[in-house]
N, C-alpha and C positions, 0 to 999 in steps of 0.2 A: 297067783296074782298076775294081772296083766296091766301094764301101763301103756297108754296110747298118747302119741304126740302127732298132731296134724301140722301140715305145712302146705304151701302152695297157693294160699289165698291172695287176694289183691284186688286192684281196680282194673276193670276191663270194659271196653265199649260194647254196646249191644251188637250181637252177632259174633262176638269173639269167643275165645276158648280159654279154659284154665284146666289144669290138672292138679287135683288135690292128692296128697299122700298122707298116709297114716302109718307111722312106724310103731310097732308093738314090741315090748320087752316081755320076757317071760316064756316059759316052756309050753304053754297051753295054746299058743296061737293057732296051730293047725287044727285044734279041736273047737275053735271059735268061729261061729257065724259072725261076720263083720258087716256092720251097717253104717250108713250115713244118714244123719238127720240134719234139719236146718231150722233156725228160728229167726224170723224177721222181727224188726222192732215192733213191739206192742202186740205180737202174735204168739201163739203157742208153738212149741217145737213140733215139727212134723217129719214124717218118714220121707226119705228121698230114694234110697236104694239099699239093697243088702245082698250079700253073696254067702251061700251056705258053706259050712265047713266040710260037709260030705258031698262030693259030686260037683260042687262049684256052681250050682244053678243060682240064678239071680232073680230078684224081684225089683220092680221099679214103681214109683208113684206115677200115676197117669200123666201128671204135669211135666215129667221129665223123660218119658218114654220116647225113644228115637233120638234124643239129644244127649243124654248122659249114659256113660258106661262104667260099671263097677268091675274091678278085677283085683286079683290078689296074687302075690308072689310069696309062697310059703317059705321058700329058701331064704328070702330076705325079711320075713316077718312084716310084710308091708301090704297094705290095701290101697287101691287107687280109685279116684273118681275122675274120669275124663268128662269134662263139661263143654259141650259145643253149642253153637247157636244160642248163646246166653242172652237172656232177656232181663230188663230191669226188675221184673218180679222174682228173679232168682236171687236178688240181693238178700243176704242173710248171713248169720254166723253158722258155719257148717261144723257139725260135730261127728267125730268118728266114735263108734260104739262096738263093743264085742260081747258075745253071749256064748258061753260054753255049751256046745251040743245042741243049740237051738235049730229046729227044722222048720217050724211053722207055729203061729204066724210070725212074720218078720217085721211087721209094721208097728208093733207096740213097744214104745220106748221103755216101759217098766220091765220088759223081759230081758233087757240088756244089763249085764253085770258091770261092764267097764266103760268109761267115757274119757274122751280127750278133753282138752281145755277149749277147743274150738278155734276156727280160723275164719276171718272175715272175708266175704266175697261181696264186692260191690260192682254192679253192672250199671254204668252210667256214661253218657256222652259228655 
């Protein structure tokens, strides 16, 4: 069992940056592919980024490529999402998710076993 707790959300101006963190408890973190999804008001939850448990390669949604970077620190059981050049359309609740052993595809939320409670990111002037 893995429990996930996100932090780092908040209000930021367009063009600004935020770094989200997701702290995981449990002994299977190193075997988990970790992902970030987001859900804007009135819209479905969508994939943002994910990093594989094996090899550490990452996938990104087209809308965030070149602006967001996902990383993980297995020693600290934590995954990060560095978000730069933020836009108003990035406003959403961001969720951390984990999937034991997942290699591909990374974009489908139903393939993830564990979810955090979400953290709000608001991009507005």
